[in-house]
C-alpha positions as CSV (number, residue, x, y, z in Angstrom):
1,X,139.1,112.6,137.8
2,X,141.4,114.9,135.4
3,X,144.5,115.7,137.5
4,X,146.6,118.9,136.9
5,X,150.3,119.3,137.7
6,X,151.1,121.2,140.7
7,X,154.6,122.4,139.5
8,X,154.9,126.0,139.1
9,X,154.8,127.0,135.4
10,X,153.5,123.5,134.3
11,X,150.0,123.3,132.6
12,X,149.8,119.7,131.9
13,X,146.4,118.7,132.7
14,X,144.8,122.0,132.1
15,X,142.1,122.4,129.4
16,X,144.4,125.0,127.6
17,X,147.4,122.6,127.3
18,X,148.3,120.3,124.5
19,X,147.4,116.6,125.5
20,X,150.3,114.2,125.6
21,X,149.3,110.6,126.1
22,X,153.0,109.9,127.1
23,X,152.7,112.1,130.3
24,X,151.7,110.4,133.3
25,X,150.6,112.0,136.7
26,X,152.1,110.8,140.1
27,X,150.9,111.3,143.6
28,X,153.0,112.8,146.3
29,X,154.6,110.3,149.0
30,X,151.9,111.5,151.4
31,X,152.6,108.4,153.7
32,X,156.4,109.1,154.0
33,X,156.9,112.5,155.8
34,X,160.7,112.6,155.2
35,X,160.2,111.8,151.5
36,X,157.4,114.5,151.2
37,X,159.8,117.1,152.6
38,X,162.3,116.2,150.0
39,X,159.7,116.8,147.3
40,X,158.6,119.9,148.4
41,X,161.9,121.2,149.1
42,X,162.8,120.3,145.5
43,X,160.0,122.2,144.0
44,X,160.8,125.7,143.2
45,X,157.6,127.4,144.4
46,X,157.1,131.0,145.8
47,X,154.6,130.0,148.3
48,X,156.9,128.6,151.3
49,X,153.8,127.4,153.1
50,X,152.3,125.4,150.2
51,X,151.6,121.7,151.2
52,X,150.3,118.8,148.7
53,X,147.0,117.2,149.4
54,X,145.7,113.9,148.5
55,X,144.4,115.1,144.9
56,X,147.9,117.0,144.0
57,X,149.9,115.5,141.5
58,X,153.3,116.0,139.5
59,X,153.4,115.2,136.0
60,X,156.3,112.9,134.6
61,X,157.8,115.8,132.8
62,X,159.5,116.8,136.3
63,X,161.5,113.4,136.4
64,X,164.0,111.6,134.7
65,X,163.9,108.1,133.1
66,X,165.8,106.6,136.0
67,X,163.2,107.7,138.2
68,X,160.7,105.2,136.8
69,X,160.0,101.4,137.3
70,X,158.8,99.8,134.2
71,X,159.3,96.2,135.2
72,X,157.6,94.2,138.1
73,X,160.1,93.4,141.1
74,X,157.6,91.3,142.8
75,X,159.8,88.4,144.0
76,X,156.5,86.0,144.4
77,X,155.3,86.5,140.9
78,X,155.8,88.1,137.7
79,X,159.5,88.9,138.0
80,X,160.5,91.2,134.9
81,X,157.0,91.5,133.4
82,X,156.5,94.8,132.0
83,X,154.0,96.8,134.3
84,X,150.8,98.0,132.9
85,X,151.4,101.6,134.3
86,X,155.0,102.6,135.0
87,X,155.4,104.0,138.4
88,X,158.1,106.1,140.3
89,X,160.9,104.4,142.0
90,X,160.9,104.6,145.8
91,X,163.8,107.1,146.1
92,X,162.7,109.2,143.0
93,X,162.8,112.9,143.4
94,X,161.3,115.6,140.9
95,X,164.3,117.5,139.6
96,X,163.2,119.1,136.2
97,X,161.2,122.1,135.8
98,X,160.3,123.2,132.1
99,X,158.2,126.4,132.0
100,X,159.5,127.8,135.4
101,X,161.1,130.9,135.0
102,X,162.7,132.1,138.7
103,X,163.2,135.7,137.3
104,X,159.3,136.0,136.7
105,X,158.6,134.5,140.1
106,X,160.7,137.1,141.8
107,X,163.0,134.6,143.4
108,X,166.7,133.8,142.8
109,X,168.1,130.5,141.6
110,X,167.4,128.0,144.1
111,X,170.0,125.6,145.7
112,X,170.4,122.3,143.7
113,X,168.5,119.4,145.4
114,X,169.5,116.0,145.5
115,X,167.8,114.2,142.4
116,X,167.6,110.9,144.2
117,X,166.8,110.3,147.9
118,X,169.3,108.4,150.0
119,X,169.0,104.8,149.2
120,X,169.8,103.8,152.9
121,X,166.7,105.7,154.0
122,X,164.4,103.6,152.0
123,X,164.0,99.8,151.4
124,X,164.3,98.7,147.8
125,X,161.5,96.9,146.4
126,X,163.6,93.6,145.8
127,X,164.1,93.5,149.8
128,X,160.3,93.9,150.4
129,X,157.8,91.4,151.2
130,X,155.0,90.4,148.7
131,X,152.6,92.3,151.1
132,X,153.8,95.4,149.8
133,X,152.2,94.9,146.3
134,X,149.2,93.9,147.9
135,X,149.1,97.3,149.9
136,X,149.5,99.2,146.7
137,X,146.0,98.0,146.0
138,X,145.0,99.1,149.5
139,X,146.6,102.5,149.0
140,X,144.6,103.1,145.9
141,X,141.3,102.7,147.7
142,X,142.4,104.9,150.3
143,X,143.4,107.5,147.8
144,X,139.9,107.4,146.2
145,X,138.5,107.6,149.7
146,X,140.6,110.8,150.4
147,X,139.6,112.3,147.1
148,X,135.8,112.0,147.7
149,X,136.5,113.8,151.0
150,X,138.1,116.4,149.4
151,X,135.9,117.2,146.4
152,X,133.0,119.4,147.0
153,X,129.9,120.3,144.8
154,X,128.0,123.0,146.8
155,X,128.7,125.8,149.2
156,X,127.0,123.9,152.1
157,X,129.2,121.0,151.6
158,X,132.2,123.3,151.4
159,X,131.4,124.8,154.8
160,X,130.7,121.5,156.5
161,X,134.0,120.0,155.4
162,X,136.0,123.2,156.1
163,X,134.3,123.2,159.6
164,X,136.2,119.9,160.5
165,X,139.2,121.0,158.8
166,X,142.3,122.9,160.5
167,X,142.5,126.3,158.7
168,X,146.0,128.0,158.7
169,X,146.6,130.2,161.6
170,X,144.8,133.5,161.9
171,X,141.9,132.6,159.3
172,X,138.3,132.4,160.4
173,X,135.3,130.6,158.8
174,X,132.1,132.5,158.4
175,X,128.8,130.8,157.1
176,X,126.6,134.0,156.4
177,X,125.9,135.8,154.2
178,X,128.3,133.5,152.1
179,X,131.0,131.2,152.9
180,X,133.8,133.3,153.9
181,X,137.5,132.7,155.1
182,X,138.8,135.8,156.5
183,X,142.3,136.9,158.3
184,X,140.9,139.5,160.6
185,X,143.1,141.8,162.8
186,X,141.9,143.7,165.8
187,X,142.9,147.5,167.0
188,X,142.0,149.3,170.0
189,X,141.8,152.5,167.9
190,X,140.2,151.2,164.5
191,X,138.4,148.3,165.3
192,X,138.5,144.9,163.2
193,X,140.4,145.0,159.9
194,X,140.1,142.1,157.3
195,X,143.8,141.7,156.0
196,X,142.8,138.9,153.5
197,X,139.8,136.8,152.7
198,X,138.3,134.4,150.3
199,X,134.6,134.7,149.3
200,X,132.7,131.7,148.0
201,X,129.2,132.3,146.6
202,X,126.6,129.5,146.3
203,X,127.5,128.5,142.8
204,X,131.1,128.1,144.1
205,X,132.4,131.0,142.2
206,X,134.8,133.0,144.4
207,X,136.6,136.1,145.1
208,X,140.0,136.6,146.7
209,X,140.9,139.7,148.6
210,X,144.3,141.0,150.1
211,X,144.9,144.2,152.1
212,X,141.4,145.7,150.7
213,X,142.2,144.8,147.0
214,X,140.8,142.3,144.9
215,X,143.1,139.8,143.4
216,X,142.6,138.2,139.9
217,X,141.8,134.4,140.4
218,X,144.2,133.7,137.8
219,X,147.0,134.8,140.2
220,X,146.2,131.5,142.3
221,X,145.8,129.4,139.1
222,X,148.5,126.9,140.3
223,X,146.0,126.2,143.4
224,X,143.0,125.5,141.3
225,X,141.4,122.9,138.8
226,X,139.4,125.8,137.6
227,X,139.9,129.7,137.9
228,X,136.1,130.2,138.0
229,X,134.8,127.9,140.8
230,X,136.1,126.1,144.0
231,X,136.3,122.2,143.4
232,X,137.7,121.0,146.8
233,X,138.8,121.8,150.2
234,X,142.5,121.5,149.2
235,X,142.0,124.3,146.7
236,X,140.6,126.6,149.5
237,X,143.5,125.8,151.9
238,X,146.2,126.4,149.1
239,X,144.5,129.8,148.2
240,X,144.8,130.6,152.1
241,X,148.6,129.6,151.8
242,X,148.9,131.8,148.7
243,X,147.3,134.7,150.7
244,X,149.7,134.1,153.8
245,X,152.7,134.1,151.2
246,X,151.6,137.5,149.9
247,X,151.8,138.9,153.3
248,X,155.2,137.5,153.8
249,X,156.4,139.1,150.6
250,X,154.7,142.6,151.6
251,X,156.2,142.4,155.0
252,X,159.9,141.8,153.5
253,X,159.6,144.4,151.0
254,X,158.6,146.9,153.9
255,X,161.6,146.1,156.0
256,X,163.8,146.3,152.9
257,X,162.4,149.8,152.3
258,X,163.1,150.7,156.1
259,X,166.5,149.2,156.1
């Protein structure tokens, strides 16, 4: 699978970007909720409800050299041997954001986040048992399983997987005439009103609507591996989070005008 960087403003992995063999892609610490929250807080993203999935990745451009482990620390074998693939240290936190412009995003400069997680909150690899290295292989198998559960190849498969998935609050899943996720509001005077929706065709092409206006797919490019078709359940969930964030921004602007 070709991974794409989830960092705002970063195009590594996209077909339009220049390929760089030195750049590696790293998964989010999904098994460590505390570390995951630290990573999410460190990423300067406008959509505050965005959450990474099993297929989400950050590229190595967002880490410093000290964040990487290049030598094996397995005390049972191969201590000091150069790893075939470098990996992130357990306390590594993304801290570099090339290509991100806070002025263009409409947000101010973010507060500085810790570049490293507190060491006392995580065991160093040198203190861990050999089983941890065996678990890395198990984790890789688990990751492949999660990826297969996330990826879709038809609208029918997408509907079946979304039906079992917990959707963001306020959104409903419809099957006909096309797979649609809609945020519906009811009014005693005017009937139902669709605030936001994602409509997916049989070929997985899609359209995004917000407040009765179509939004260009490119606006949600950071959620997608392709701006023309849906490829996974996680892309759908992230588009819905994107629509929720637009509602929040609009409400803040309305409150500001009325102040």
